[in-house]
N, C-alpha and C positions, 0 to 999 in steps of 0.2 A: 467428498473433498479431502477428508482425513486420509483415506486410502491413497489418493493421488499424491498427497504430501509425503506420506511414508515411502511410496514407490519412488518419488522424485529424489528424496534424500538417499535412498539406497542406490539409485542409478548414478547420482553425483558423487557417491562415496562420502557423504557427510554423516557423521555419527549423530543420532537423534539428540544427544546431549549438547550439540552445537546449534540446535534449532530452538529458538525461543518462540513461544506462542502466547497470545492474549486475546481474549474476548470478554468484555465485561458481563456478558450473558452466560459464561460458563457456570454450570452448577457445580457443587462440591464433588459430585460423582464424576462429572466430565473432567474436572481438574485432576482428580485422583487417577482417572484412566489415562489421561495424557502424561501424567508423571510416571505412571507404571510403564508406559511405552518409551520412557526415557527422555521425553521432551521437557524442556525447561519452560516453566510458566513465568512470564514477567510479573512482578509483584504489583505493579501499579498501572492504571489506565493512563497511557501516554498520549491518548487521542491521536495516535498516528505519528507523533513527533519523536520518532526514534532515530537517533543519529547513528551513522555507520562507523564513526570513530576511526576512519581511515582504512577499514577492511572492506574487501569486496563482499557485497551482501545481496542475497536474493530475498525479496519480499514476496510472500505468497498471500495475496489480499483479494481473494475471490469474493465478489459481490459485496464489497465494502462501499460505504458512502463516499461521495466525492470529497467531502471535507477531510477524510483520512488521507487520501492521496495528496491533496493540496498541502496538508500539514506535514506529511513526510517530505515532500519536495522542499517546503520552506525550511525545515530543520536541516536539510542537507544542501542548501542553496549555494552551490559553487560548482564550477565545471569539474574540478577534481573529484569532489564527492559524488556528484551525479554520475560521472563516467564509471564509477565503481559499483553502481547499482543496477539490478535487474528487478523488475516488478512483474509478477504474474497477477493480473487483476483485470478490472473492468477496462474496456477499450477506451483509451483517451480520445481516439478518433470518434468513437460512438458518443462520448460525452460532448465533444465539440459539435457533433451533428444534432444532438437532441436539445442543446441549450441555445438560447439566444446569445449572440456574441457579447452583448453588453452584460448579461448575467454571468456568463463564464468569466469575463474579465473583471467584473466587480466582486463576485463571490468566490471564485476559484482562480485567482490571478496567477498562481504558480503553475497550475496545469496549462492555462492559456499561454503563458510566457515560454514554456518549455516545449510546446508542440512541435516547433520547427527543429528542435534539437533531439527529437525522439525517433527511434526506429520502433516499429510495432508490427508484430505478426500475430494474427488471430489463431487461437487453438482450433483445430478442425472440429467441426460439429460431430457429435456422436449420436446416432439414431436412438439409442436406448436411454441416453442421459441428456436430453435436450435442455432441461432446465438447470442442470447442475453446473455446466460450464459455458452457458450461452453468454455472449458478449465478453468472453475472456480472451485476453491477449497477453503476449510476452512483450514487455517494453524494455528497451535499453537506451542508453544515452551516449553515443559515440563522442569521444572527446573532441574530435575535429568538428563535428556538427555543432557542439556546444560553443566552441571557440568562434564559430561563424555568426553566432547570435550577436546582436548589437550590444555594446558595453552597457547601455542603459538598462538592459534586461537584468543585469546583475546588481545594479545600484539599489534597487528597492528591496529591502529585506524586512519589512514590517511583518510582525507575527499576524497571521490571519485571525480575523474576528468574524463570527457568524451570527445570523439571526437565530431565533429559537429553534426553528425547524431546519437542522443542518445534517440530518441523516447519521449522526453519531451519538453515542452515549457519552456525555461529558463526565469528567472525573468529579466535578463539583456536585453532580446529581447524586453522588454517593452510590452510584450503580457499579462502581468498580470493586465493591466488596463482594466476595464470593458468597453466593446465596446458598443456604442449606436446602437440600432437596430430599 
């Protein structure tokens, strides 16, 4: 996955120093290796609540928990911000297919609300790396499709709250501290 990220940056002409990375599970050695590659490490566990601050932004979130995607959408919940985002990560269509609609709408409401405003293309399967990029898609949010969503979709902007088992490491767990290895 790291090799794919580095090749993607190279192909897009993005200097590694413009790429921020974070995983609360990074060891001190992993963090040092990423820094040596020129990547910027975010200092804190944002739980996926990273704002684009008006800039076009690509999020590389392969095999992340649903709550991270939901939090990212919540933090950037406007047609203007979402239209500047591309997410490479778990298939939103796959999430929709695997969850009961009432659970999707209750626990991951921002994913549920944006589905009709999303374009998604699955990465092609690779025979040698079936587990590495399975269920991975490129998602983008065309402004025109977002504008076609009902106005009520944009009215609810309450920060997501999750049960204990939400597939992310929370910052209050203290797990965002870099562990020595």
